[in-house]
KOLZADREN-407409 format. One line per 8 residues: number of its first residue (from 0); their letters; for each residue x, y, z of C-alpha. Coordinates in nm, 2 decimals, padded with zeros to 4 digits. Layout:
% residues N
NUM	A	X,Y,Z; ...
END
This chain:
% residues 629
0	MQEEKGTI	-01.75,03.13,-04.33; -01.50,03.08,-04.61; -01.34,02.73,-04.62; -00.98,02.74,-04.52; -00.69,02.49,-04.54; -00.37,02.54,-04.35; -00.07,02.38,-04.19; -00.01,02.34,-03.82
8	SIHTENIF	00.30,02.53,-03.75; 00.54,02.27,-03.61; 00.91,02.35,-03.67; 01.01,01.98,-03.68; 00.92,01.65,-03.84; 00.56,01.51,-03.83; 00.47,01.47,-03.47; 00.16,01.24,-03.51
16	PVIKKFLY	00.34,00.91,-03.59; 00.56,00.98,-03.28; 00.25,01.02,-03.06; 00.10,00.70,-03.20; 00.41,00.50,-03.16; 00.54,00.62,-02.83; 00.21,00.63,-02.65; 00.06,00.32,-02.79
24	SDNEIFLR	00.07,00.12,-02.47; -00.13,00.39,-02.29; -00.37,00.47,-02.57; -00.68,00.44,-02.35; -00.60,00.78,-02.19; -00.73,00.95,-02.51; -01.08,00.92,-02.36; -00.97,01.06,-02.02
32	ELVSNAVD	-00.81,01.37,-02.20; -01.11,01.44,-02.42; -01.37,01.39,-02.15; -01.17,01.61,-01.92; -01.15,01.88,-02.19; -01.53,01.86,-02.22; -01.57,01.89,-01.85; -01.34,02.20,-01.84
40	ASQKIKRL	-01.55,02.36,-02.12; -01.86,02.29,-01.92; -01.72,02.44,-01.60; -01.61,02.75,-01.78; -01.96,02.83,-01.90; -02.09,02.76,-01.55; -01.83,03.00,-01.41; -01.91,03.28,-01.66
48	GSLGQFAG	-02.28,03.24,-01.57; -02.21,03.28,-01.20; -01.99,03.59,-01.27; -02.27,03.75,-01.48; -02.05,03.74,-01.79; -02.29,03.50,-01.97; -02.65,03.61,-01.97; -02.80,03.31,-02.13
56	EVGDLTVD	-02.93,02.99,-01.98; -02.65,02.76,-01.86; -02.89,02.46,-01.90; -02.80,02.10,-01.88; -02.42,02.05,-01.89; -02.41,01.67,-01.91; -02.12,01.55,-02.13; -02.22,01.27,-02.37
64	VKFDEAAK	-01.99,00.99,-02.49; -02.13,00.79,-02.79; -01.99,00.54,-03.03; -02.11,00.40,-03.37; -01.95,00.06,-03.44; -02.07,00.07,-03.81; -01.93,00.42,-03.88; -01.63,00.35,-03.66
72	TITISDNG	-01.66,00.67,-03.46; -01.65,00.78,-03.10; -01.80,01.12,-03.02; -01.76,01.33,-02.71; -02.01,01.61,-02.69; -02.04,01.89,-02.43; -02.27,02.20,-02.38; -01.98,02.41,-02.26
80	IGMTAEEI	-01.82,02.73,-02.37; -01.77,02.63,-02.73; -01.51,02.78,-02.98; -01.52,03.01,-03.27; -01.31,02.93,-03.59; -01.04,03.18,-03.47; -01.03,03.01,-03.13; -01.00,02.67,-03.28
88	KKYINQIA	-00.70,02.79,-03.49; -00.55,02.94,-03.18; -00.60,02.67,-02.92; -00.60,02.36,-03.14; -00.35,02.45,-03.41; -00.11,02.68,-03.22; -00.11,02.66,-02.84; -00.16,02.28,-02.83
96	FSGATEFM	00.17,02.25,-03.02; 00.36,02.53,-02.86; 00.59,02.27,-02.70; 00.61,02.04,-03.00; 00.98,02.12,-03.08; 01.08,02.05,-02.73; 00.86,01.74,-02.73; 01.05,01.60,-03.03
104	EKFKEAND	01.38,01.65,-02.84; 01.26,01.52,-02.51; 01.01,01.24,-02.57; 01.28,00.97,-02.56; 01.35,01.06,-02.19; 00.99,01.04,-02.08; 00.88,00.75,-01.85; 00.51,00.73,-01.94
112	ANEIIGRF	00.23,00.88,-02.14; 00.11,01.11,-01.86; 00.45,01.28,-01.87; 00.43,01.36,-02.24; 00.07,01.45,-02.28; 00.04,01.69,-01.98; 00.38,01.84,-02.01; 00.36,01.93,-02.38
120	GLGFYSAF	00.00,02.03,-02.40; -00.09,01.74,-02.62; -00.41,01.63,-02.44; -00.63,01.69,-02.74; -00.39,01.53,-02.98; -00.39,01.21,-02.78; -00.70,01.14,-03.00; -00.46,01.05,-03.28
128	MVADRVEI	-00.34,00.75,-03.09; -00.66,00.58,-03.18; -00.80,00.78,-03.47; -00.68,00.84,-03.83; -00.91,01.14,-03.86; -01.05,01.38,-03.60; -01.33,01.64,-03.64; -01.44,01.92,-03.43
136	ESLSYQEG	-01.79,02.07,-03.45; -01.82,02.38,-03.22; -02.04,02.68,-03.15; -01.92,02.95,-02.92; -02.13,03.09,-02.64; -02.05,03.44,-02.77; -02.35,03.63,-02.92; -02.36,03.61,-03.30
144	AEPAHWTC	-02.09,03.34,-03.32; -02.10,03.11,-03.62; -02.05,02.73,-03.59; -01.71,02.61,-03.69; -01.59,02.27,-03.83; -01.23,02.16,-03.81; -01.08,01.83,-03.94; -00.74,01.68,-03.95
152	DGSTTYEI	-00.62,01.35,-04.08; -00.32,01.30,-03.86; -00.08,01.50,-04.07; 00.02,01.86,-04.01; -00.25,01.99,-04.25; -00.61,02.08,-04.14; -00.93,02.22,-04.29; -01.16,02.46,-04.12
160	STGSRTTR	-01.51,02.56,-04.25; -01.86,02.65,-04.14; -01.99,02.40,-03.89; -02.33,02.23,-03.84; -02.37,02.27,-03.46; -02.68,02.46,-03.37; -02.64,02.47,-02.99; -02.36,02.60,-02.77
168	GTDVILHI	-02.08,02.35,-02.71; -01.84,02.12,-02.89; -01.85,01.77,-03.05; -01.52,01.59,-03.10; -01.56,01.31,-03.35; -01.29,01.04,-03.37; -01.28,00.82,-03.68; -01.12,00.51,-03.52
176	NEDSTEFL	-00.82,00.35,-03.70; -00.80,-00.02,-03.78; -00.55,-00.08,-03.50; -00.79,00.06,-03.23; -01.12,-00.10,-03.30; -01.12,-00.25,-02.95; -01.25,00.09,-02.84; -01.57,00.05,-03.05
184	NKSRIQEI	-01.70,-00.17,-02.78; -01.95,-00.07,-02.51; -01.79,-00.26,-02.22; -01.44,-00.13,-02.31; -01.56,00.23,-02.31; -01.75,00.17,-01.99; -01.44,00.03,-01.83; -01.23,00.33,-01.93
192	LDKYAKFL	-01.49,00.58,-01.81; -01.53,00.39,-01.48; -01.16,00.42,-01.43; -01.10,00.78,-01.52; -01.43,00.96,-01.50; -01.59,00.81,-01.19; -01.58,01.13,-00.99; -01.57,01.41,-01.25
200	PIPIRFGT	-01.76,01.72,-01.14; -01.99,01.73,-01.45; -02.23,01.44,-01.53; -02.09,01.20,-01.79; -02.35,01.01,-01.98; -02.28,00.70,-02.18; -02.60,00.58,-02.34; -02.86,00.42,-02.13
208	KSTQEPDG	-02.89,00.12,-01.89; -03.17,-00.10,-01.77; -03.30,-00.08,-01.42; -03.58,-00.21,-01.21; -03.86,00.01,-01.09; -04.16,-00.07,-00.86; -04.47,-00.15,-01.06; -04.75,-00.21,-00.80
216	EDEEGKPK	-04.83,-00.54,-00.65; -04.93,-00.89,-00.78; -05.24,-01.09,-00.69; -05.07,-01.21,-00.37; -04.98,-00.85,-00.26; -04.61,-00.89,-00.33; -04.43,-00.60,-00.50; -04.39,-00.61,-00.88
224	YKTVEVDN	-04.11,-00.45,-01.08; -04.07,-00.34,-01.44; -03.76,-00.29,-01.65; -03.70,00.07,-01.77; -03.42,00.24,-01.96; -03.25,00.53,-01.78; -02.95,00.75,-01.86; -02.63,00.57,-01.78
232	IINNTNPA	-02.45,00.83,-01.57; -02.10,00.73,-01.51; -02.00,00.95,-01.23; -02.07,01.08,-00.88; -02.01,01.45,-00.93; -01.99,01.53,-00.56; -01.78,01.26,-00.40; -01.73,01.25,-00.02
240	WTKSPSEL	-01.38,01.40,-00.03; -01.51,01.72,-00.19; -01.75,01.78,00.10; -01.68,01.92,00.45; -01.63,01.66,00.72; -01.92,01.82,00.91; -02.15,01.72,00.62; -02.07,01.35,00.65
248	TDQDYLDF	-02.18,01.08,00.88; -01.98,00.76,00.95; -02.22,00.58,00.71; -02.13,00.83,00.44; -01.76,00.74,00.48; -01.84,00.37,00.48; -02.06,00.41,00.17; -01.78,00.60,-00.01
256	YRELYPYA	-01.53,00.32,00.08; -01.76,00.07,-00.09; -01.79,00.30,-00.39; -01.41,00.30,-00.42; -01.36,-00.07,-00.34; -01.68,-00.26,-00.43; -01.51,-00.59,-00.38; -01.34,-00.52,-00.04
264	MDEPLFWI	-01.40,-00.80,00.21; -01.37,-00.59,00.53; -01.49,-00.26,00.65; -01.22,00.00,00.72; -01.12,00.04,01.08; -01.12,00.43,01.07; -01.04,00.71,00.84; -00.88,01.06,00.81
272	HLNVDYPF	-01.04,01.34,00.61; -00.77,01.56,00.45; -00.85,01.92,00.38; -00.59,02.19,00.34; -00.56,02.50,00.12; -00.23,02.65,00.24; 00.06,02.63,00.16; -00.07,02.38,-00.10
280	NLTGILYF	-00.41,02.25,-00.20; -00.50,01.90,-00.09; -00.82,01.71,-00.02; -00.89,01.35,00.03; -00.99,01.06,00.26; -00.75,00.80,00.37; -00.89,00.47,00.52; -00.71,00.23,00.76
288	PKIKNDLE	-00.79,-00.12,00.63; -00.73,-00.43,00.83; -00.36,-00.49,00.75; -00.29,-00.85,00.68; 00.05,-01.00,00.73; 00.14,-00.96,00.36; 00.27,-00.61,00.29; 00.26,-00.65,-00.09
296	IQRNKIKL	-00.11,-00.73,-00.11; -00.20,-00.41,00.06; -00.01,-00.17,-00.18; -00.13,00.06,-00.45; -00.48,00.12,-00.31; -00.46,00.50,-00.28; -00.61,00.67,-00.59; -00.46,01.00,-00.70
304	YSRQVFIT	-00.68,01.26,-00.86; -00.63,01.61,-00.99; -00.95,01.82,-00.98; -01.15,01.49,-00.96; -00.98,01.35,-01.27; -00.82,01.01,-01.19; -00.45,01.00,-01.26; -00.30,00.69,-01.11
312	DEVKDIVP	-00.30,00.45,-00.82; 00.08,00.45,-00.80; 00.15,00.72,-00.54; 00.49,00.61,-00.42; 00.66,00.95,-00.45; 00.37,01.15,-00.31; 00.30,00.96,00.01; 00.56,00.79,00.23
320	EFLMLLHG	00.63,00.43,00.16; 00.45,00.30,00.47; 00.14,00.50,00.40; 00.09,00.31,00.07; -00.07,00.04,00.30; -00.37,00.28,00.34; -00.66,00.30,00.11; -00.85,00.60,-00.02
328	VIDSPDIP	-00.82,00.91,-00.23; -00.59,01.21,-00.26; -00.68,01.50,-00.48; -00.44,01.79,-00.54; -00.40,02.03,-00.83; -00.06,02.12,-00.69; 00.10,01.78,-00.75; 00.30,01.80,-01.08
336	LNVSRSFL	00.16,01.49,-01.24; 00.32,01.52,-01.57; 00.69,01.54,-01.50; 00.96,01.29,-01.43; 00.98,01.09,-01.11; 01.31,01.25,-01.02; 01.15,01.59,-01.05; 00.85,01.47,-00.84
344	QADSNVKK	01.08,01.35,-00.57; 01.25,01.69,-00.55; 00.94,01.90,-00.58; 00.88,02.12,-00.27; 00.50,02.08,-00.28; 00.53,01.71,-00.29; 00.76,01.71,00.01; 00.52,01.93,00.20
352	INNYITKK	00.22,01.71,00.11; 00.42,01.40,00.21; 00.50,01.56,00.55; 00.15,01.68,00.60; -00.01,01.34,00.54; 00.24,01.17,00.77; 00.16,01.42,01.05; -00.22,01.39,01.00
360	VADKLQEI	-00.20,01.01,01.02; 00.02,01.01,01.33; -00.21,01.27,01.50; -00.52,01.06,01.41; -00.37,00.75,01.56; -00.26,00.93,01.88; -00.61,01.09,01.91; -00.78,00.74,01.89
368	FKSDRKGF	-00.53,00.59,02.13; -00.59,00.87,02.39; -00.97,00.88,02.36; -01.03,00.50,02.34; -00.73,00.30,02.44; -00.93,-00.02,02.49; -01.07,00.01,02.13; -00.72,00.09,02.00
376	EEKWNDIG	-00.58,-00.22,02.17; -00.85,-00.44,02.02; -00.75,-00.31,01.67; -00.38,-00.35,01.73; -00.36,-00.69,01.54; -00.50,-00.51,01.23; -00.29,-00.19,01.25; 00.02,-00.30,01.44
384	LFIKYGML	00.21,-00.40,01.12; 00.13,-00.07,00.96; 00.25,00.13,01.26; 00.57,-00.07,01.30; 00.64,-00.03,00.92; 00.60,00.34,00.96; 00.83,00.36,01.26; 01.10,00.16,01.07
392	SDEKFAEK	01.08,00.36,00.75; 00.99,00.72,00.86; 01.18,00.89,01.14; 00.92,01.17,01.19; 00.64,00.92,01.22; 00.85,00.72,01.46; 00.89,01.02,01.69; 00.51,01.05,01.74
400	AVDFCLLQ	00.44,00.68,01.72; 00.65,00.58,02.03; 00.36,00.72,02.23; 00.10,00.48,02.09; 00.29,00.19,01.95; 00.19,-00.11,02.16; 00.40,-00.41,02.28; 00.21,-00.72,02.36
408	DTQDASYT	00.34,-00.99,02.59; 00.26,-01.36,02.60; -00.01,-01.30,02.86; -00.19,-01.07,02.61; -00.13,-00.76,02.81; -00.04,-00.44,02.61; 00.21,-00.17,02.70; 00.34,00.14,02.53
416	IKEFYEKV	00.72,00.13,02.48; 00.77,00.36,02.78; 00.53,00.16,03.00; 00.71,-00.17,02.92; 01.05,-00.01,03.00; 00.92,00.10,03.34; 00.77,-00.24,03.41; 01.10,-00.44,03.35
424	KDIQVDKN	01.38,-00.19,03.42; 01.43,-00.30,03.78; 01.36,-00.67,03.73; 01.50,-00.78,03.40; 01.84,-00.63,03.46; 02.16,-00.84,03.44; 02.48,-00.81,03.65; 02.62,-00.56,03.40
432	GNIVYLYT	02.33,-00.32,03.43; 02.18,-00.42,03.09; 01.80,-00.41,03.08; 01.70,-00.73,02.89; 01.37,-00.75,02.69; 01.28,-01.11,02.64; 01.07,-01.20,02.34; 00.93,-01.49,02.15
440	NDKAQQDS	00.84,-01.52,01.78; 00.64,-01.84,01.83; 00.46,-01.86,02.17; 00.35,-02.23,02.12; 00.68,-02.36,01.99; 00.89,-02.18,02.25; 00.67,-02.25,02.55; 00.94,-02.46,02.72
448	FIAPALAK	01.16,-02.15,02.73; 00.89,-01.90,02.81; 00.77,-02.10,03.12; 01.10,-02.07,03.31; 01.12,-01.70,03.23; 00.77,-01.64,03.36; 00.85,-01.85,03.67; 01.12,-01.60,03.76
456	GYDVLNLN	00.87,-01.31,03.73; 01.00,-01.19,03.39; 00.78,-01.07,03.11; 00.81,-01.21,02.76; 00.71,-01.00,02.46; 00.53,-01.16,02.17; 00.70,-01.04,01.85; 00.57,-01.27,01.58
464	GPLDTHFA	00.50,-01.04,01.29; 00.68,-01.03,00.95; 00.87,-00.71,01.05; 00.95,-00.79,01.41; 01.30,-00.91,01.34; 01.38,-00.56,01.23; 01.15,-00.40,01.50; 01.35,-00.58,01.77
472	GFLEQKGG	01.66,-00.38,01.65; 01.45,-00.06,01.65; 01.35,-00.12,02.02; 01.71,-00.17,02.11; 01.82,00.15,01.93; 01.55,00.36,02.08; 01.57,00.21,02.43; 01.93,00.33,02.47
480	EKVQLKRV	02.26,00.16,02.51; 02.15,-00.04,02.82; 01.85,-00.20,02.65; 01.91,-00.54,02.49; 01.65,-00.77,02.32; 01.70,-01.15,02.34; 01.48,-01.41,02.21; 01.37,-01.64,02.49
488	DADVIDKL	01.51,-01.95,02.32; 01.85,-01.79,02.25; 01.99,-01.95,02.57; 01.88,-02.09,02.90; 01.71,-01.82,03.11; 01.99,-01.78,03.37; 02.23,-01.70,03.08; 01.99,-01.46,02.91
496	IEKDEKIE	01.97,-01.25,03.22; 02.28,-01.33,03.42; 02.27,-01.23,03.78; 02.56,-01.20,04.04; 02.45,-01.50,04.23; 02.63,-01.81,04.11; 02.49,-02.17,04.12; 02.75,-02.43,04.20
504	LSLSEEQS	02.80,-02.73,03.97; 02.75,-03.05,04.16; 02.97,-03.25,03.92; 03.34,-03.29,03.96; 03.57,-03.18,03.67; 03.61,-03.54,03.57; 03.24,-03.61,03.58; 03.17,-03.30,03.38
512	KKVSETFE	03.42,-03.41,03.12; 03.25,-03.75,03.10; 02.90,-03.60,03.06; 03.03,-03.37,02.78; 03.20,-03.66,02.60; 02.89,-03.89,02.64; 02.66,-03.62,02.48; 02.90,-03.54,02.20
520	KAISRADM	02.92,-03.91,02.11; 02.54,-03.96,02.14; 02.47,-03.65,01.93; 02.75,-03.68,01.68; 02.67,-03.36,01.49; 02.92,-03.09,01.39; 02.65,-02.82,01.42; 02.59,-02.89,01.79
528	KVEVDALN	02.83,-02.76,02.05; 02.79,-02.92,02.39; 02.84,-02.72,02.71; 02.78,-02.86,03.07; 02.66,-02.58,03.29; 02.55,-02.52,03.65; 02.18,-02.45,03.64; 01.89,-02.50,03.88
536	ENDLPVSV	01.81,-02.87,03.93; 01.45,-02.79,03.84; 01.54,-02.65,03.50; 01.54,-02.88,03.19; 01.82,-03.13,03.16; 01.91,-03.03,02.81; 01.83,-02.72,02.60; 01.92,-02.65,02.24
544	TLDEFMRR	01.96,-02.28,02.15; 02.08,-02.07,01.86; 02.29,-01.76,01.94; 02.08,-01.44,01.94; 02.31,-01.23,01.73; 02.36,-01.49,01.45; 02.00,-01.59,01.45; 01.88,-01.23,01.41
552	LKDMAKTG	02.12,-01.17,01.12; 01.99,-01.49,00.95; 01.62,-01.38,01.02; 01.69,-01.04,00.87; 01.84,-01.20,00.56; 01.52,-01.40,00.52; 01.31,-01.08,00.54; 01.52,-00.88,00.30
560	GGMGFYGN	01.73,-00.69,00.55; 02.02,-00.65,00.30; 02.21,-00.94,00.47; 02.17,-01.22,00.22; 02.51,-01.35,00.29; 02.42,-01.45,00.65; 02.11,-01.64,00.52; 02.35,-01.89,00.36
568	LPDNYKVT	02.55,-01.96,00.68; 02.49,-02.29,00.85; 02.30,-02.30,01.18; 02.53,-02.36,01.48; 02.34,-02.46,01.79; 02.45,-02.47,02.15; 02.35,-02.78,02.36; 02.34,-02.68,02.72
576	VNGNHPLV	02.35,-02.98,02.96; 02.22,-02.90,03.31; 02.49,-03.05,03.53; 02.27,-03.03,03.84; 01.98,-03.22,03.69; 01.91,-03.57,03.84; 01.90,-03.72,03.49; 02.26,-03.61,03.43
584	KRIVDASE	02.37,-03.77,03.76; 02.21,-04.09,03.63; 02.42,-04.06,03.31; 02.73,-04.02,03.52; 02.66,-04.34,03.71; 02.54,-04.54,03.40; 02.73,-04.77,03.18; 02.87,-04.63,02.86
592	EDGEKLAK	02.60,-04.78,02.65; 02.31,-04.68,02.88; 02.46,-04.33,02.93; 02.47,-04.27,02.56; 02.11,-04.39,02.53; 01.99,-04.16,02.80; 02.19,-03.87,02.66; 02.05,-03.93,02.31
600	QAFDLALL	01.69,-03.94,02.45; 01.74,-03.62,02.65; 01.89,-03.44,02.35; 01.60,-03.56,02.12; 01.35,-03.44,02.37; 01.52,-03.10,02.36; 01.50,-03.11,01.97; 01.14,-03.22,01.99
608	SRGLLTGA	01.05,-02.92,02.21; 01.19,-02.69,01.94; 01.03,-02.86,01.64; 01.38,-02.97,01.52; 01.32,-03.34,01.54; 01.20,-03.47,01.20; 01.22,-03.76,00.96; 01.43,-04.07,01.05
616	DLTAFVKR	01.55,-03.91,01.38; 01.19,-03.87,01.49; 01.10,-04.23,01.40; 01.41,-04.36,01.59; 01.31,-04.15,01.89; 00.96,-04.28,01.90; 01.09,-04.64,01.87; 01.35,-04.58,02.15
624	SVEMI	01.08,-04.42,02.37; 00.85,-04.73,02.33; 01.14,-04.96,02.42; 01.22,-04.75,02.73; 00.87,-04.75,02.87
END
């Protein structure tokens, strides 16, 4: 072959410095691109062999990654289809840069390296992010082909000549620049290969590794082992998601979960195997982890692949927001990985995939609920947060989830939304026909309010999760205009569910006024509004409550409900004095000093029951209690 020098035809300024500068922060992806190219070349020869278009031996297709720290080179070698000199000129010099002019115009709008490299066909040229010279040694599979050698120093000029390769395939040799010597390190290369090449369909070998093998027994009959060097194969070429569900056992799925997340503390609860080829291609396995009460910790655990090449674990625009709490793998060649996020959000295939995954997840949960309700209820504490998040954020999921979303009460009984409605609709109804769902967000702290509700035969829901302030609103909305949710400590029970029957106040108007003034003087706090009310004499003498509507707004502000203004408003409590309680009658008959003392003690007891009595007030209460004993 005659040696040839030429210029890569780019009708613009030198592109290489732009690649180096713009993609510097993502420079490790050069290895992903070059190894992926080697895998593609290997799969092509395999395909030609299966079609009968290549009569030779396909042989071992393992891709080798090597580095030489002294020579400052990294070499990626394959035994794939190879290239002739003409093919190198065509594919490396021309086609790879067919989008170069557009690249120069558009690169400033790009969001990340993936967008640029994939969109403009620059996969091979990502090598120049880390190399100041790149060589190709290649021998085509075609009969009679001559080996070819190509070299380029990062400018638009190249040289091509007869190569030295004697077997079919391609070597890409990178001469690493001074700024990128971090890649001339075994552990760094291993890290990148583990990240991007862990499940590629062709074996990737990176040197050797030491392992232990059985070596007979010692004198005591115990097994002995010897250290041997074996090929360091990076990848599992046939991961679980590429197989049919019928080929896999539960243990296979659990083993694959460990392969994905070797440091996971808990086993997954269950999983969904995705497999669809129309109207888009998608495979994958999604695992339901035990969802803790911190939504942020759970995110970004789904890994996105394209034909077994790892792309990213940021899948926000491909799966619905709430499904980001799941773990696992999605693999689809139909997801446009290398375009802008705005395009991704509008892409019809992405929308179909999004809807498909949502439906599959909902169907799986419904199937488990119907086939094993007891087991589903036992898992509720681990998946309830996920399901509620889905219902709040995705209307289509919510439509299905109302059939298996569980409501748990303070007695640890579980109901579907419809079942709970049927249970309380005739009992917990007020004089205006409103069906009132009572709930607590702290069963222990609010027990003094829960007990009177239970005594009346009412049921109290336990809504103590991080999303339940918002979920309470959802239940009201879906329950219809007659359903109201009230926290059990928002008022005394007879006010939360007001009936037609009226309890008479045993105090005269003058006595009621005296009681009110005595409590106001004893409490002496602007944030406490005193009301004397006619309640059952067996109810508590004093209750301190916070209005349901205002408290819910403030709770939403705390959990990011877009109501930050309300979070800054002061708390205004209602102090309900039970005018029919014997203690109140004692206050009426007591001297002014003793009356105030009794009022203060009753008020502090009410605060204490709510966890609102602290600091100096708590100290004074204890001291006063000792004196009164």
